[in-house]
MIVEX-921413 format. One record per residue (C-alpha): residue number from 0; residue in one letter; x, y, z. Coordinates in steps of 0.001 Angstrom, whole numbers, plus 500000, padded with zeros to 6 digits. Example, Ala and Ser with C-alpha at 12.3 -4.5 7.8 and 13.67 -1.06 7.14 Angstrom:
residues 2
{0,'A',{512300,495500,507800}};
{1,'S',{513670,498940,507140}};
This chain:
residues 466
{0,'M',{954087,944046,556548}};
{1,'F',{957760,945117,556486}};
{2,'D',{958106,944130,552794}};
{3,'Q',{958643,947758,551765}};
{4,'L',{961149,948298,554593}};
{5,'A',{963069,945142,553636}};
{6,'E',{963232,946227,549998}};
{7,'S',{964400,949714,550931}};
{8,'L',{967124,948410,553229}};
{9,'E',{968337,946147,550430}};
{10,'S',{969494,949240,548557}};
{11,'A',{971644,950200,551567}};
{12,'W',{973599,946940,551375}};
{13,'V',{974176,947508,547655}};
{14,'K',{976077,950700,548475}};
{15,'L',{978747,948652,550249}};
{16,'R',{979134,945787,547811}};
{17,'G',{982534,945690,546201}};
{18,'K',{984155,947691,549011}};
{19,'D',{987173,946184,550734}};
{20,'K',{986266,947413,554225}};
{21,'I',{983836,949601,556171}};
{22,'K',{985100,953183,556384}};
{23,'S',{983532,956501,557334}};
{24,'S',{983768,957637,553727}};
{25,'N',{981939,954672,552207}};
{26,'I',{979107,954119,554684}};
{27,'Q',{977481,957540,554332}};
{28,'D',{975398,956547,551298}};
{29,'A',{974347,953326,553049}};
{30,'L',{973343,955264,556168}};
{31,'K',{971254,957650,554051}};
{32,'E',{969416,954637,552600}};
{33,'V',{968798,953251,556090}};
{34,'R',{967429,956630,557224}};
{35,'R',{965222,956902,554137}};
{36,'A',{963940,953340,554598}};
{37,'L',{962998,953871,558252}};
{38,'L',{961279,957200,557614}};
{39,'S',{959337,955622,554740}};
{40,'A',{958271,952893,557154}};
{41,'D',{956739,955600,559394}};
{42,'V',{959236,955217,562238}};
{43,'N',{959304,958180,564619}};
{44,'V',{961845,960806,563470}};
{45,'Q',{963745,960935,566765}};
{46,'V',{963926,957137,566863}};
{47,'V',{965348,957146,563318}};
{48,'T',{967956,959759,564223}};
{49,'N',{969118,957785,567250}};
{50,'F',{969088,954511,565312}};
{51,'V',{971224,955803,562437}};
{52,'K',{973658,957467,564845}};
{53,'E',{974161,954181,566729}};
{54,'V',{974641,952220,563503}};
{55,'E',{977206,954743,562263}};
{56,'T',{979164,954627,565526}};
{57,'K',{979238,950828,565595}};
{58,'A',{980040,950528,561886}};
{59,'Q',{983028,952853,562153}};
{60,'G',{984363,950950,565125}};
{61,'A',{983753,947502,563670}};
{62,'N',{986714,945226,563219}};
{63,'V',{986904,943690,559754}};
{64,'V',{986397,939939,560080}};
{65,'S',{988348,937812,557627}};
{66,'G',{986089,936341,554952}};
{67,'V',{983132,938636,555731}};
{68,'R',{982200,941259,553162}};
{69,'P',{981605,944856,554336}};
{70,'D',{977941,944737,553250}};
{71,'Q',{977395,941542,555272}};
{72,'Q',{979063,943096,558291}};
{73,'F',{976890,946211,557940}};
{74,'I',{973742,944047,557785}};
{75,'K',{974773,942390,561054}};
{76,'I',{975253,945803,562698}};
{77,'V',{971798,946946,561523}};
{78,'Y',{970280,943644,562700}};
{79,'D',{971794,944046,566177}};
{80,'E',{970527,947616,566415}};
{81,'L',{967026,946590,565298}};
{82,'V',{966943,943961,568047}};
{83,'K',{968172,946471,570614}};
{84,'T',{965602,949075,569524}};
{85,'M',{962718,946597,569770}};
{86,'G',{963696,945220,573168}};
{87,'E',{966445,942588,572796}};
{88,'T',{964509,939675,574334}};
{89,'N',{960968,938363,574658}};
{90,'S',{959228,939727,577745}};
{91,'P',{956639,937310,579195}};
{92,'L',{953515,938366,581045}};
{93,'A',{953665,938889,584778}};
{94,'N',{952541,935961,586915}};
{95,'A',{951874,937392,590364}};
{96,'S',{952581,935250,593414}};
{97,'T',{949390,936555,595014}};
{98,'K',{946516,935519,592778}};
{99,'P',{944905,936699,590672}};
{100,'T',{947351,938381,588298}};
{101,'V',{945589,941539,587053}};
{102,'I',{946064,942857,583506}};
{103,'L',{944630,946233,582479}};
{104,'M',{944094,946808,578744}};
{105,'A',{944317,950398,577477}};
{106,'G',{944468,952186,574142}};
{107,'L',{942813,954459,571612}};
{108,'Q',{939347,953972,570180}};
{109,'G',{939428,951408,567395}};
{110,'A',{942826,949954,568321}};
{111,'G',{941289,946509,568860}};
{112,'K',{941373,946224,572673}};
{113,'T',{938329,943996,573046}};
{114,'T',{939520,941517,570440}};
{115,'A',{943042,941660,571890}};
{116,'T',{941570,940905,575319}};
{117,'A',{939975,937706,574016}};
{118,'K',{943122,936743,572107}};
{119,'L',{945183,937187,575261}};
{120,'A',{942729,935093,577288}};
{121,'L',{942992,932279,574737}};
{122,'H',{946801,932524,574839}};
{123,'L',{946665,932110,578619}};
{124,'R',{944457,929042,578240}};
{125,'K',{947086,927491,575969}};
{126,'E',{949594,928077,578777}};
{127,'N',{947256,926265,581208}};
{128,'R',{946361,929482,582998}};
{129,'T',{942736,930230,583866}};
{130,'A',{941289,933655,583098}};
{131,'L',{938328,935930,583657}};
{132,'M',{937598,938859,581316}};
{133,'V',{936016,941973,582822}};
{134,'A',{933919,944266,580591}};
{135,'T',{934196,947904,581697}};
{136,'D',{933515,949578,578335}};
{137,'V',{930089,951036,579084}};
{138,'Y',{930316,953693,576354}};
{139,'R',{930687,951878,573035}};
{140,'P',{927458,950284,571774}};
{141,'A',{927566,946467,571992}};
{142,'A',{931105,946434,573437}};
{143,'I',{930027,944256,576356}};
{144,'D',{928057,941945,574038}};
{145,'Q',{931135,941603,571820}};
{146,'L',{933292,940507,574745}};
{147,'I',{930634,938047,575962}};
{148,'T',{930378,936546,572473}};
{149,'L',{934156,936180,572247}};
{150,'G',{934212,934668,575726}};
{151,'K',{931757,931956,574691}};
{152,'Q',{933811,931299,571568}};
{153,'I',{936996,930606,573550}};
{154,'D',{935263,929223,576661}};
{155,'V',{936465,931978,579016}};
{156,'P',{933993,933605,581466}};
{157,'V',{933144,937319,581277}};
{158,'F',{932155,939533,584210}};
{159,'D',{929930,942542,583499}};
{160,'M',{927453,944776,585302}};
{161,'G',{925696,946259,582281}};
{162,'T',{926095,949713,580775}};
{163,'D',{924757,951753,583708}};
{164,'A',{927460,950816,586219}};
{165,'N',{930624,952791,586954}};
{166,'P',{933693,951331,585178}};
{167,'V',{935804,951648,588344}};
{168,'E',{933254,949668,590351}};
{169,'I',{932937,947051,587591}};
{170,'A',{936693,946542,587618}};
{171,'R',{936810,946306,591426}};
{172,'Q',{933989,943760,591602}};
{173,'G',{935476,941860,588679}};
{174,'I',{938652,941267,590688}};
{175,'A',{936573,940079,593644}};
{176,'K',{934693,937676,591363}};
{177,'A',{937999,936294,590060}};
{178,'R',{939115,935520,593623}};
{179,'E',{935783,933832,594264}};
{180,'L',{936137,931676,591121}};
{181,'G',{939781,930902,591861}};
{182,'V',{941074,931959,588435}};
{183,'D',{944695,933010,588255}};
{184,'T',{944470,935909,585755}};
{185,'V',{941996,938778,585268}};
{186,'I',{941997,940807,582052}};
{187,'V',{940168,944131,582356}};
{188,'D',{938934,945495,579018}};
{189,'T',{938526,949277,579149}};
{190,'A',{936842,951783,576880}};
{191,'G',{938846,953337,574057}};
{192,'R',{939781,956930,574638}};
{193,'L',{941464,959831,572898}};
{194,'Q',{944692,961356,574167}};
{195,'I',{942994,964743,574355}};
{196,'D',{940025,963442,576360}};
{197,'D',{941147,964331,579872}};
{198,'R',{938003,962977,581548}};
{199,'M',{938426,959523,580025}};
{200,'M',{942148,959426,580777}};
{201,'T',{941369,960337,584403}};
{202,'E',{938826,957513,584563}};
{203,'L',{941492,955084,583327}};
{204,'A',{943857,956304,586042}};
{205,'D',{941066,955771,588606}};
{206,'V',{940555,952179,587398}};
{207,'K',{944291,951583,587761}};
{208,'A',{944291,952989,591299}};
{209,'A',{941317,950822,592269}};
{210,'I',{942658,947465,591042}};
{211,'Q',{946456,947918,591230}};
{212,'P',{947193,945894,588069}};
{213,'D',{950322,943783,587652}};
{214,'E',{950396,944624,583932}};
{215,'I',{949131,947636,581986}};
{216,'L',{949189,946730,578305}};
{217,'L',{948802,949446,575684}};
{218,'V',{947066,948125,572571}};
{219,'V',{948486,949953,569537}};
{220,'D',{947185,949788,565976}};
{221,'S',{950254,949215,563769}};
{222,'A',{948631,951251,560996}};
{223,'I',{949022,954580,562835}};
{224,'G',{952755,954740,562072}};
{225,'Q',{954599,957703,563602}};
{226,'E',{951583,958577,565726}};
{227,'A',{952341,955407,567729}};
{228,'A',{955140,957332,569439}};
{229,'N',{952789,960114,570611}};
{230,'V',{950129,957626,571737}};
{231,'T',{952696,955627,573680}};
{232,'M',{954152,958724,575326}};
{233,'T',{950739,960043,576396}};
{234,'F',{949499,956787,577925}};
{235,'H',{952835,956071,579577}};
{236,'D',{952939,959540,581145}};
{237,'R',{949346,959283,582424}};
{238,'I',{949110,955681,583649}};
{239,'G',{952570,954097,583272}};
{240,'I',{952313,951182,580851}};
{241,'T',{954296,947969,581417}};
{242,'G',{954127,946690,577844}};
{243,'A',{952318,946835,574522}};
{244,'I',{950344,944694,572107}};
{245,'L',{950651,945635,568428}};
{246,'T',{947579,944785,566363}};
{247,'K',{947142,944352,562590}};
{248,'L',{950756,943338,561996}};
{249,'D',{949571,941070,559182}};
{250,'G',{948277,943995,557125}};
{251,'D',{949985,946390,554727}};
{252,'T',{951187,948691,557495}};
{253,'R',{954735,949926,557099}};
{254,'G',{956064,948764,560452}};
{255,'G',{957029,952033,562108}};
{256,'A',{955039,951338,565262}};
{257,'A',{957098,948231,566064}};
{258,'L',{960265,950307,566070}};
{259,'S',{958805,953305,567914}};
{260,'V',{956853,951919,570892}};
{261,'R',{959769,950390,572800}};
{262,'A',{962145,953265,572031}};
{263,'I',{959682,955870,573335}};
{264,'S',{958370,954155,576475}};
{265,'G',{961262,951884,577411}};
{266,'Q',{958613,949173,577895}};
{267,'P',{958570,945969,575832}};
{268,'I',{956218,944878,573081}};
{269,'K',{954779,941671,574543}};
{270,'F',{952466,940408,571806}};
{271,'V',{951579,941056,568179}};
{272,'G',{948234,940467,566478}};
{273,'V',{948713,938770,563104}};
{274,'G',{945151,938290,561905}};
{275,'E',{941479,938712,562718}};
{276,'K',{940973,935218,564150}};
{277,'V',{940999,934923,567924}};
{278,'E',{943960,932516,567659}};
{279,'A',{946048,935112,565799}};
{280,'L',{948184,936413,568655}};
{281,'Q',{951908,935713,568961}};
{282,'P',{954469,936513,571655}};
{283,'F',{956850,939183,570372}};
{284,'Y',{960487,938235,569841}};
{285,'P',{962670,941213,568772}};
{286,'E',{965338,939018,567171}};
{287,'R',{962753,937177,565064}};
{288,'M',{961136,940420,563949}};
{289,'A',{964522,941876,563018}};
{290,'S',{965230,938752,560993}};
{291,'R',{961954,939166,559095}};
{292,'I',{962601,942858,558476}};
{293,'L',{965932,941978,556871}};
{294,'G',{964377,939228,554735}};
{295,'M',{965990,936363,556674}};
{296,'G',{962748,934584,557521}};
{297,'D',{961460,933398,560898}};
{298,'V',{961713,929624,561101}};
{299,'L',{961234,929435,564887}};
{300,'T',{957804,931093,564747}};
{301,'L',{956860,928846,561817}};
{302,'V',{957784,925744,563822}};
{303,'E',{955823,926982,566847}};
{304,'K',{952753,927581,564686}};
{305,'A',{953129,924054,563295}};
{306,'Q',{953395,922561,566783}};
{307,'E',{950131,924276,567765}};
{308,'D',{948198,922989,564747}};
{309,'F',{949666,919556,564048}};
{310,'D',{948856,916472,566074}};
{311,'I',{951913,914379,567018}};
{312,'A',{950016,911057,566752}};
{313,'D',{948682,911980,563309}};
{314,'A',{952197,912999,562258}};
{315,'A',{953582,909587,563234}};
{316,'K',{950849,907784,561273}};
{317,'L',{951450,910004,558275}};
{318,'T',{955176,909294,558399}};
{319,'E',{954436,905568,558216}};
{320,'K',{952197,906110,555181}};
{321,'I',{954914,908150,553471}};
{322,'I',{957541,905465,554089}};
{323,'E',{955218,902777,552722}};
{324,'A',{954099,904918,549748}};
{325,'R',{950494,904895,551008}};
{326,'F',{950185,908694,551154}};
{327,'D',{946886,909467,549379}};
{328,'F',{944680,912399,548388}};
{329,'N',{942857,912289,551747}};
{330,'D',{946186,912914,553498}};
{331,'F',{947094,915620,550997}};
{332,'I',{943900,917613,551447}};
{333,'K',{944109,917252,555229}};
{334,'Q',{947568,918829,555194}};
{335,'M',{946326,921638,552942}};
{336,'R',{943572,922463,555438}};
{337,'L',{945983,922391,558357}};
{338,'L',{948176,924893,556510}};
{339,'K',{945143,927142,556035}};
{340,'N',{944542,927060,559782}};
{341,'M',{948103,928268,560328}};
{342,'G',{947506,931375,558203}};
{343,'S',{947881,932576,554644}};
{344,'L',{950304,930766,552348}};
{345,'G',{952118,934042,551718}};
{346,'G',{952538,934710,555429}};
{347,'L',{953940,931231,556025}};
{348,'L',{956331,931309,553078}};
{349,'K',{957781,934642,554173}};
{350,'M',{958896,933006,557416}};
{351,'I',{961168,930708,555399}};
{352,'P',{964646,932127,554688}};
{353,'G',{965008,933145,551045}};
{354,'M',{961261,933147,550369}};
{355,'G',{960575,936681,551565}};
{356,'K',{961197,938157,548119}};
{357,'L',{958392,936250,546433}};
{358,'S',{956086,938735,544742}};
{359,'D',{952410,939037,545620}};
{360,'G',{951668,937698,542135}};
{361,'Q',{953753,934568,542742}};
{362,'L',{952134,933996,546129}};
{363,'K',{948651,934414,544677}};
{364,'Q',{949499,931991,541874}};
{365,'G',{950571,929412,544480}};
{366,'E',{947352,929870,546477}};
{367,'D',{945271,929582,543283}};
{368,'Q',{947010,926307,542410}};
{369,'L',{946190,924877,545828}};
{370,'K',{942527,925892,545472}};
{371,'K',{942457,924299,542027}};
{372,'A',{943933,921058,543382}};
{373,'E',{941411,921014,546232}};
{374,'A',{938506,921411,543785}};
{375,'M',{939733,918457,541701}};
{376,'I',{940233,916252,544776}};
{377,'Q',{936728,917112,546006}};
{378,'S',{935357,915798,542691}};
{379,'M',{936951,912379,543239}};
{380,'T',{935117,909440,544786}};
{381,'K',{936072,908183,548227}};
{382,'E',{937749,905179,546603}};
{383,'E',{939786,907383,544246}};
{384,'R',{940983,909666,547022}};
{385,'G',{942150,906641,548985}};
{386,'N',{943794,904927,546001}};
{387,'P',{945335,907467,543579}};
{388,'D',{946713,904645,541391}};
{389,'L',{943172,904060,540089}};
{390,'L',{943259,907427,538357}};
{391,'A',{946607,906897,536683}};
{392,'S',{945295,903882,534781}};
{393,'T',{941688,904915,534028}};
{394,'P',{941111,907853,531618}};
{395,'S',{937326,907695,532093}};
{396,'R',{937723,908510,535780}};
{397,'R',{939876,911531,534971}};
{398,'R',{937287,912785,532452}};
{399,'R',{934499,912457,535017}};
{400,'I',{936535,914389,537636}};
{401,'A',{937302,917143,535105}};
{402,'K',{933603,917601,534357}};
{403,'G',{932753,917623,538040}};
{404,'C',{935222,920364,539010}};
{405,'G',{935068,922478,535833}};
{406,'Y',{938707,922030,534795}};
{407,'N',{940260,920293,531779}};
{408,'E',{941139,916615,531745}};
{409,'S',{944769,917674,531170}};
{410,'D',{944649,919584,534488}};
{411,'V',{943498,916452,536318}};
{412,'S',{946172,914347,534616}};
{413,'K',{948812,916884,535597}};
{414,'L',{947672,916824,539252}};
{415,'I',{947826,913032,539361}};
{416,'S',{951249,912954,537685}};
{417,'E',{952683,915570,540064}};
{418,'F',{951121,913858,543076}};
{419,'T',{952631,910496,542109}};
{420,'R',{956047,912083,541616}};
{421,'M',{955775,913946,544942}};
{422,'R',{954760,910747,546776}};
{423,'S',{957753,908885,545339}};
{424,'M',{960113,911722,546283}};
{425,'M',{958710,911895,549830}};
{426,'Q',{959229,908147,550234}};
{427,'Q',{962842,908364,549051}};
{428,'M',{963583,911265,551389}};
{429,'S',{961971,909522,554364}};
{430,'M',{964289,906533,553722}};
{431,'G',{967336,908794,553551}};
{432,'N',{967674,908577,549754}};
{433,'F',{967712,912199,548640}};
{434,'P',{966913,912601,544911}};
{435,'G',{969874,913831,542907}};
{436,'M',{972381,912790,545584}};
{437,'G',{972946,909172,544540}};
{438,'G',{971032,907694,547480}};
{439,'G',{972074,907520,551089}};
{440,'Q',{972322,910350,553584}};
{441,'P',{975161,912868,553169}};
{442,'G',{978116,911706,555205}};
{443,'A',{976802,908145,555608}};
{444,'R',{979753,905804,556057}};
{445,'G',{980681,903907,552897}};
{446,'G',{977823,905433,550906}};
{447,'Q',{975345,903033,552487}};
{448,'P',{971625,903721,552115}};
{449,'G',{969880,905700,554820}};
{450,'A',{968811,904487,558228}};
{451,'P',{966297,901637,558574}};
{452,'A',{962636,902559,558552}};
{453,'A',{962203,902097,562307}};
{454,'K',{964936,904621,563046}};
{455,'V',{963605,907068,560493}};
{456,'K',{960161,906923,562072}};
{457,'K',{961597,907844,565434}};
{458,'K',{963555,910725,563991}};
{459,'K',{960636,911998,561923}};
{460,'K',{957997,911784,564633}};
{461,'G',{956162,915068,564896}};
{462,'F',{957620,916486,561686}};
{463,'G',{956109,914290,559011}};
{464,'T',{953327,916796,558386}};
{465,'L',{955580,919786,557719}};
């Protein structure tokens, strides 16, 4: 997502390269490119008009900073406006003083409300909040069963009264059950409805009136583009939303919904769905999203994902193995699998500054190489995985592995050679001796080697797996 928008905006910066300063006469072409890029990304037309007008006003009034090129200054102005349009800061969920906190989920049919409900419940569990999910969708076949199944998967209880009960009564009794259980948050999953279906919209308003929710979250499918503005406006006018969850942000959608929802309703985007797995829900940070749109990466989200998936104790042990050059194929494959749990390789790389321009072909090639390496490691014996040096000195072992995984012996030899070189480089870096820099940490007094191992271990703790 946003790749096309980032590429289109790149052509706007080009228009200002070589200019000595930002002037009204030389930003018009750049502004046209910005407008074209946003419209191509399916951003609502009125939102685009307002956005470009604000950028133009701020660009014309910008003071030229010494040493900063006009195109760089223009990028900063666009970045600031993107952040402003999407909400400026992260907006956390309400946490009512009188328990339970009640969250009402609303949205169109097929937007992903039920899955988003489970994802949100799991997110609350990670924040040490207890939750109860309430199933009021009595219209869609198997909707209640789906929520119950998801509830078992994430170990969160589900309250339902079957498909014959009134949704308003289900919601009311669900809140009562939450008080009885002592949970601090109730998430009410409602049936999907169309904007033109007045009866269903009235029912949603009745549910709201009955339970008086602290949050009303509109679940919006990112793929609907400009229509997101109309959906947001309709639901906000009828029930008054307090925030939104954007789903399918990991797909090939063009990103217009992310820029339209906040501008239309004035309410923040609170979460984004970045995959089908129930763990794939992230709090929304406008500044991080703006950074990704402009191809600057998103290191903070990458670090947070790593902290969720990596074990601190394991990281410390791994750091010791790296320092002592005992890092083996078992460690390597474990790290590969942890990366898979964090998401696709392409998605992770695009969070790193400078890596956003990698082509799909390059990303696929990288993923194929990792799969190939995993197949070769799986064909090794337990002893070989634990002691890679055995393979470097025994051709017969390499031939056997090649036959077992279906690759050439030269492929196995290359893996072992690259692994040995990587292990040596990791050891040098962990000791403060950076390859190609003559040893020692930059700025170390007198060119002395890096810090002693004990100090390095303390500094590296929790990061050795990254």
